[in-house]
N, C-alpha and C positions, 0 to 999 in steps of 0.2 A: 346554922344559917348558911344558905347557898350564896356565894358571891356571884351575882349575875354578870359582873364585868367579865368573868372568864368565858361567858357565852357570847360576847360581842364578836361577830365575825371579823377576821383580819382583812386588811386592804386587798390583798391578792384574791381572796375568796370572793369579796364583793365585786371586784372588777371582772371576775370570770363569769358572773351571772349574765345570761344572754342579753337581758334588757340593758344592763349596764354596759356590756361590751359594745352593743350597738351605739350607745351614746358616746363611748370613747372614739369610735370611728367617725362620729358626726362632729364632736366638739373638741377632741384631742384629750390626751391622757391627763394633762395638768389640771384642766378645769374639772374633770370628773373626779380626780383624786382629792381635790379640795372639798368637793361635795361629800365624798366618802368620809374624809376626816371630820368634817363638821357633823355628819350623822353619827359617827362613832363617839364624838364628844358628847352629843346629846344623850346617847345611851349610857355613857359613863356617869353622866349627871342625873341619871334616872328620869330624864324627860321623856324618853321613849323606851320601849322594850327592846332587848337585843335582836329579836326577830323582825323588828321594824326598820333596821338600818338600811336595807336595800330600798324599801319604799321611801324612806326619808331622803336617801341619796338621789333617787330619781326626781322627787319633788323639789329638791334644791338646785336642780340644774337649770341654767339659763336657756332661753329660747334659741339663742345662737351663740357662736364663739365671740361675737362682738358685744361690748358693754352697752352699745346703743340700743335703746328699748323703744318699742312702739308706744306712743302715747295717744290716748283718745282726746282730741282737741274739742273741749266743750266750752271754750272761752267766748265763742262768737266772733273771733278774729280769724278771718279766712286764711290770711298769710301771716302766721305767727312766726316772727323771726327766731325766737328761742326754740321753736319746734321744727325748724328746718324749712320754713316757708311752704312752698307749694308741694302738696302730695302728688306723686307722679301718677299718670294714667296707667292702666293695665298694659297698654301698648308700649309705653316707655319701660315698664318693669320687664316685660317680655323681651324687649330689645336689649336690656342689660344682661339678661341670661344668655342671649346669643353672643353678646360681645365679651362675656367674661373669659372666654377661652382665647385661642389664637384666632385672629381675624385679618381681614384684608385692609386694615385701617390705613396702611401706607404702601399698598402693593396693587399693581395693575395685573389682575389675574389673566388678562388676555395676552399680555406680553411677557409676564413673569418678571417684570422689572419694577423698580420703585415707582409708586404713583403719588399723586397729590394727596396730602393728608386731609381727611374730612371733606373730600370733594362733594359727596352726596348731600351732606347736611348744608353746605354752602349753597348748593343748587336749590335745596328745599327752601332756604331763606329767601333767595332772590326770586324764586317762583311765587312765594307767599307775599313778598313785597316787591312788585315789579318796578317801583320807582327807584329801587336801589340798583345801581350798576354793578355792585359787588358787595360781598359780605366777608366778615372775619369773626372768629369766636375766640375769646380768651376766658380766663377762669372766673371772673366776676365783673360787676359793673365798675367798681373802683379800678380794677386792672385795665379795663377798656379806656377809662378816662385818663389813666396814667400813661398808657401807650400813646394815646392821641396827643397828649401834652408833650411827651418826650419827642415824638417823631415830628410834630408840626410846630412846636414853639420852644424848644430848648434854647436857652439864651435869648429868647425873644419875649414878647408880651402877649398875654391873654387878656382880652377885654371882657370884663364881667360886671354885671350890675351888683351893687351892694346888697340889694334885697335877695340875691340868689347865692350868696356866700354861706351856704347851709352847712350844718353838722349832720352827718348821717349816723348810723348805729355805732354804739360802743365808743363814742367820743371822737370818731374820725371826722375831721373837718375838711371840706372841699378845698379851701385856700391852702391849707397845709399840704394836702396831697399834691396840689398843682405846683407849689413852689419847690417841693421835694424833687420834682423832675428837672429842675434847673430853669423853669420858666419864671417870668416875672408877671405879677398881676397888675392890671390897670383897672382900678375900680371906677365905676361910673354911676351917676345918679345918687339917690339917697335910699334909705332902708325901704321906704314905702312907694317912692316914685322915681321912674327913670324915663327919659324921652329919647327919641331917635337922634336928636341933636347931641345928646350926651355921648352916644356911641360915635357919632361922626367926628366930634371934636377930639376923641381919644385915639383915633386911628393915625398911624404913621408908618414909617419904613420898618420899624421894629415889631409891628403887629404880626403875630403868628396866626391868630384866629379870634373870632368873637365866640364866646361860650354862653349858651343859654342853658341854665340849670332849672329843671322843674322843681319847685319847692314841695316835694312829694310827701313830707311828713308834717307840714303845718300850713296854715292859711293866714294870709294877711288881708284884712278887710277894712273898709272905710275909705279914707282919702288915699287912693292908690292909683298907680298907672304903670304899665309895663309896655314893652315893645315886642310884638310877635315876630316870629321867624320871617314871615312874609314881608315885613317892613325892613328887615335887615338884609335881604337878598341883594339889594341894589348898591351896597356899600363897597363892592369889589374886594371883599375880604372873605376868606372861608368862614362859614358859620357852622359851629358844632352844637348840636342840640342833645343834651343829656335828658331824655324823657323819663328815666328812672324805672317806672313800673313794668315796662315790657309789653304794652299793648302794640300789636302790629297794625291794627285797623281800628277805626272808631267803634266804640261799644255803646249800645243803646242804654245799658244800665248805668254807665259812667260817662255821660256825654261831655263832661269837662276834662276828662283825663286825656293827656296828649298821647298820640300814637305815632308810630314810625312812618306809616304811609303818608299821613297828612303832613307831617313835619318835612319829609323829603319833597313832597309835591309843592309845599309852600316855599321851598328854596334852601332848606338845610343841605349843606354839602356832606355832612356826616351826622348820623344819629347813633347815640349810645343808649343801650337798654339792658335790662337784666333778664335772664332766662327763667329764674325761679320765682318770679312774682306773678303778674297777671297772665303771662304767657303759659304758666302752669308746668314748666319743665324743670330740668336740673339747674343747679347753680352754674351760671355762665354769664359772660359779658358779651353782648352782641354789638358789632360795629357794622353799620349799613350806610352806604353812600356812594359818592362818585368813585368810579373805578380807579382813577389815578391816585386818589387819596387813600383808598383802602389798600391798594397794592403797595403804597409807600409805607403804610403801617405794617403790612404783612412782611415786608423785607427788612424792617428795622430789627437790630439784634435783640432788643427787649422782647420782641414777639415770641422768641423761642422760650424765654423764661416764663412767659404767661400762657403758654398754650395748654389746651385741655387734653384730657386723656381719651382713650377709645370709648370708655363707658359714658362719659358726658356727651360725646359726639353721637353715640347710638341713641341715648335717651332723648337728646334734643331733636334729632331727626324724627323719631317716633312721635314726639309731642307735636311737631309741625305737620306731619303727614297722617297721624292717627285720628281717632275719634275725639269727641269733646273731652277735655280734661276735667278732673274733679273740681278745679277752681272755677271753670266755666259753668259746670253744672250747678255749683253752689251759688254763683252770681244770678243764675236764672231760675232759682227755685221759686215755687209757688208758696207764698206766705200761708195760704190756707192749708196746704199739705203739711207744712212745717207745724202748724198748730194742731192738726190731727195727730201727727206723730207725738207731739208733746202730750196731748190729752191721753193717748193710749199708754204712753210710758208712765205718766203720773198715775193713771188709774191702776195699772199693774203694780206699781210700787206701793200705792196706798192700800191695795187689797192685801199686800204682804206685811202691812203694819208700818210702812215708812211714811212719815209725814211729808208727802210730796203733793205739789199742786202745779198745774200748767199755767203759763202766763205768756202774753205777748212780750217780745223782746226786740232789741235793736242790735244788729251785728255790724261789724266794720270790715273793711278790706284789709288793713294792716300792711306790714311789710313795706312801708314807704309808698303806698298807693292810695289814691283818692282820699286825701285828708278831709275830714269833716263830713264825709258821706256816710249816712246810716242806711243799712239795709234791713227791711222788715224781717223779723225772725220770730222764733218761739223758743221757750225754755221750760225746763222743769225746775221748780224752786224747792230747795231743801234747807234745813237748818244749817247755819254756818259751820257747825262742828263737823259736818261731813267732808269739808274741803280737804283737810289734811290727810285723813285715811284714804280718801279717793286718790290723792296725788301720790301716795306711797304704796298704793295697792298694785294688784296684778290683773289686767294691765293698768298702768297709771292713767288716771283721768284728771286732766287739768280743767278746773271749773273757773267761773268768774265770781268774785265776791262783790256784792252790791248791796249797800245799805243793810249790812249785817245778815245777809242771806247768801246761800250757795246756789248759784244758777248754773244749770247744765244747758247751755245754749246749743241748739241742734244745727245751726247754720253751716258749720264746717264738718259735720258728721254725715256720712252716707246713711241712708235708711237701713242698710244691712248692719250698721253698727248699733242699732237701737237695742237689740236683744242682748248683745255683749255688755252694753252700758247698764241695762237693767240688772243683769246678773252681777256685775261688778258692784253696783250700789248695794244690792242685797248682801253681798259678801263682806261688806265692811261695817255692818251694823254692830 
């Protein structure tokens, strides 16, 4: 009897195969060797023939040297925090490629001397939001709020309505973030109601600023009252508005969502927003407002620790100056077109023996934006047991479970993804 294990090719021989050698150049030797060893183990265990080791090696290689994998977002949540929130536009992805090498991020090519960091993206922000005298960018929204609190209210008071003392993702609470900067909180009003007189009575010589926080991940309804930015502008104290979701202008699909332009026009001295939510760009914290306040933040020592890298700057500028983002396209989708896509996908799956049906659905913005707002969508409905193999497949598909069914909601997926989604479903039966 022939011992087939003697026929298993050695590691060096597998690595010398042209197709494998190209993968070594792309992914690095360590990743490829691990795939080789796994294929050799499969051959030793008689799971594959010795002659299939090279094929199994190539099949076992990742798409990139990073463990981060592309996931098809079929949840119906446009800005899914666990999936990295906003998918970048092609313009932003192209900008990342250009910025990946050596760049003029902090060099004035005309003079050959050091130049202002990120000047072009700051220019893009103020051109997009003319009501802002200046702009600054840090690494996320929480960092922007932390910088504002440190620079403007360290050892002083921040006046904040009790109903706006929110908890954001992963258990981070706005009050704890603010007090960690050395600021003190002066709470006003009650959970559901606050009046202008409450703010006025709380002001004093120790007041650093009034903070307005948009409750972006919940809704309080019923017997409520709040004070808009426009009513606070006459209190002779800086007003900082954390609008959260990153809209720069009013949006027809989300008329109740605050935006930077309106907040500044209404009298906010500083607006804080996120770059990776409704703006549709990379993770970033945007600070827009009066020039003297923004310059004060920019000169603070903490600003250096919170600054963004060249890749974020490039992707953010391309988002601002480029075509409509995937998030914007998703917000403005025609529900009838979504249903047509769902019908076609369900019909194709059903023809292949998959128990799939199309149905109307409701999507959400997610990512701390437009709480309570439902967007008309469409989905393909499958039996619940499809969810787990889809989630662990290649590519992974994250679906939504609803009333014992697996829903593939198309709201966050581009039409170009439909065929890949179909093939992935067929592959996990």
